[in-house]
N, C-alpha and C positions, 0 to 999 in steps of 0.2 A: 386567104391565099391567092397570088397571082395566078393567073393562066399562063404560066411561062411554057414555053417549049423544051425547055431542060428543067432539072431539079435544081433550082436556084431561089432561095428564100428571099435575097436581096434584090431581084430582077424587079424592076419598075412597070414593065409591060407598057401598055397604053394608056395607064391610068396616072403614071409617075408618081405613084403611091409604093414606096418600098416597105417590105414586111421588117426589114432589119433596121433599126435607126442607128446614126453615127455612133451612138453610145454603145449599140451592141458590137460595132464592128470595133472602135477605138479603145472602148472601155470608159467608164464613167470617170476617170481622173483625168481624160483628155477632153471633156466635152464639158465648157463651162457656160455660164450665163453673163448678162451684162456685169462689167464691173462694178462695184458698189461706187467707186470714185467717178463713175459716168464716162468712162472711157468707151471707145468704139467697140460693139460687140464682136466684131468679127476677129480681134484679136484675143478673146477671152478664152477661147480654147487652145490657144497655142501657149499660153502662160505655163502651165505644168512641163510641156515640153522645152520651151526654152530655158526653163531653169532647171531641168534635170541635168546631172552630171551625165556626160557621154564620154566612152571609153573606145577609141578606134580598134582595139582588140577585143571588144566584148563579142561574145558568142552570138551569131545570129539565129533568129527563130528558135530559142530555147524557152523552155517554161512557158510564161503567159505569152511570150511574143510568137510562139508555134501556135497555140490558140487565135491569136490574132490573124494569122497567116491563113489559117484554115477558113476562118470568116470571110476573108477577104477573097480567097478563093471561091467560096460559095456564094458571094455576092456577085460575082462577074460570068458571063457565059463561057469565057476562054481565058486562056493563060496571057495572052495578049493585052485583052483588056483589065486584067489584074496586075499588070506590070508597073503602073505608076503608082498604085497605092502600095504595093510591095516595095518599090522603091523608097517611099516616104517612109514606110515601117522602119527599112534599112537605114535611113540617114538619122530617123527619131533614135534608134538604138546607138549608133556609132558617131553620130554627129556630122558625118559626110559619107560619100559614096566613092569608095576608092575601086580602082580596077578590079581587086579582089572581091570587093562586096558585090559589084556588078556581076563576077563570074558564080557567086555563091547564089544570088537571086535567079540567075539564069538556070543553074541547076535544080534550085527548088521548083521553080515554075515549068522546066522543061523545055524552056527556049535557048535559042543559040546566044552565045555570049557576044557576038558581034551585033544580034539584033537588040540586045539589052544595053549594050555599050553606045549603039547608035541613039535609043531614045534618051538613056541618062545623060549624054554629052548635047543633045539638041536642047534640052531644057537648061534654063540659069538657074532655075530653083535648086538644083542638084549641086552641092558643094564637093567637087572633085577631089580635094584635100581638107586637112582639119582647118576649122576657123575658129576665131576666138568666140568668148559667150554672147560677145555684141556684135552682129553683124549689119553694118549699115549699106543699104544699097541704094542707089540713084537711077531714075528712069532716064535715058537721055533720048526717049522718043516723043517729047513734045516740042 
């Protein structure tokens, strides 16, 4: 166990070693290995997420997702640090992060809606409206 200044089993401390693995936080269904076809290993863990059906009306943080949110909260020292992983989880559930979803995340973490919206709208990785099953993005900063 780390010598964390707070009760946080996921805190890396000065060693950079986490007591909770990605599989502990995300669930083993969402942590992959290198694809058999030789594809790049960085996308292996995203396959189940990309292929899962998403519902914009799905309840947030119920059932197994409530447990995952608690693991996220426990891994980070405060709510602001847990915000991006919580937004990732919300997008995983609903397929996008709508203003209503941002408000729900803010309420769950005890943050202001304005702060959550500021973070969510700053990053382009969050879809603000429903998108199709396949999303093509082009980098324009090269």
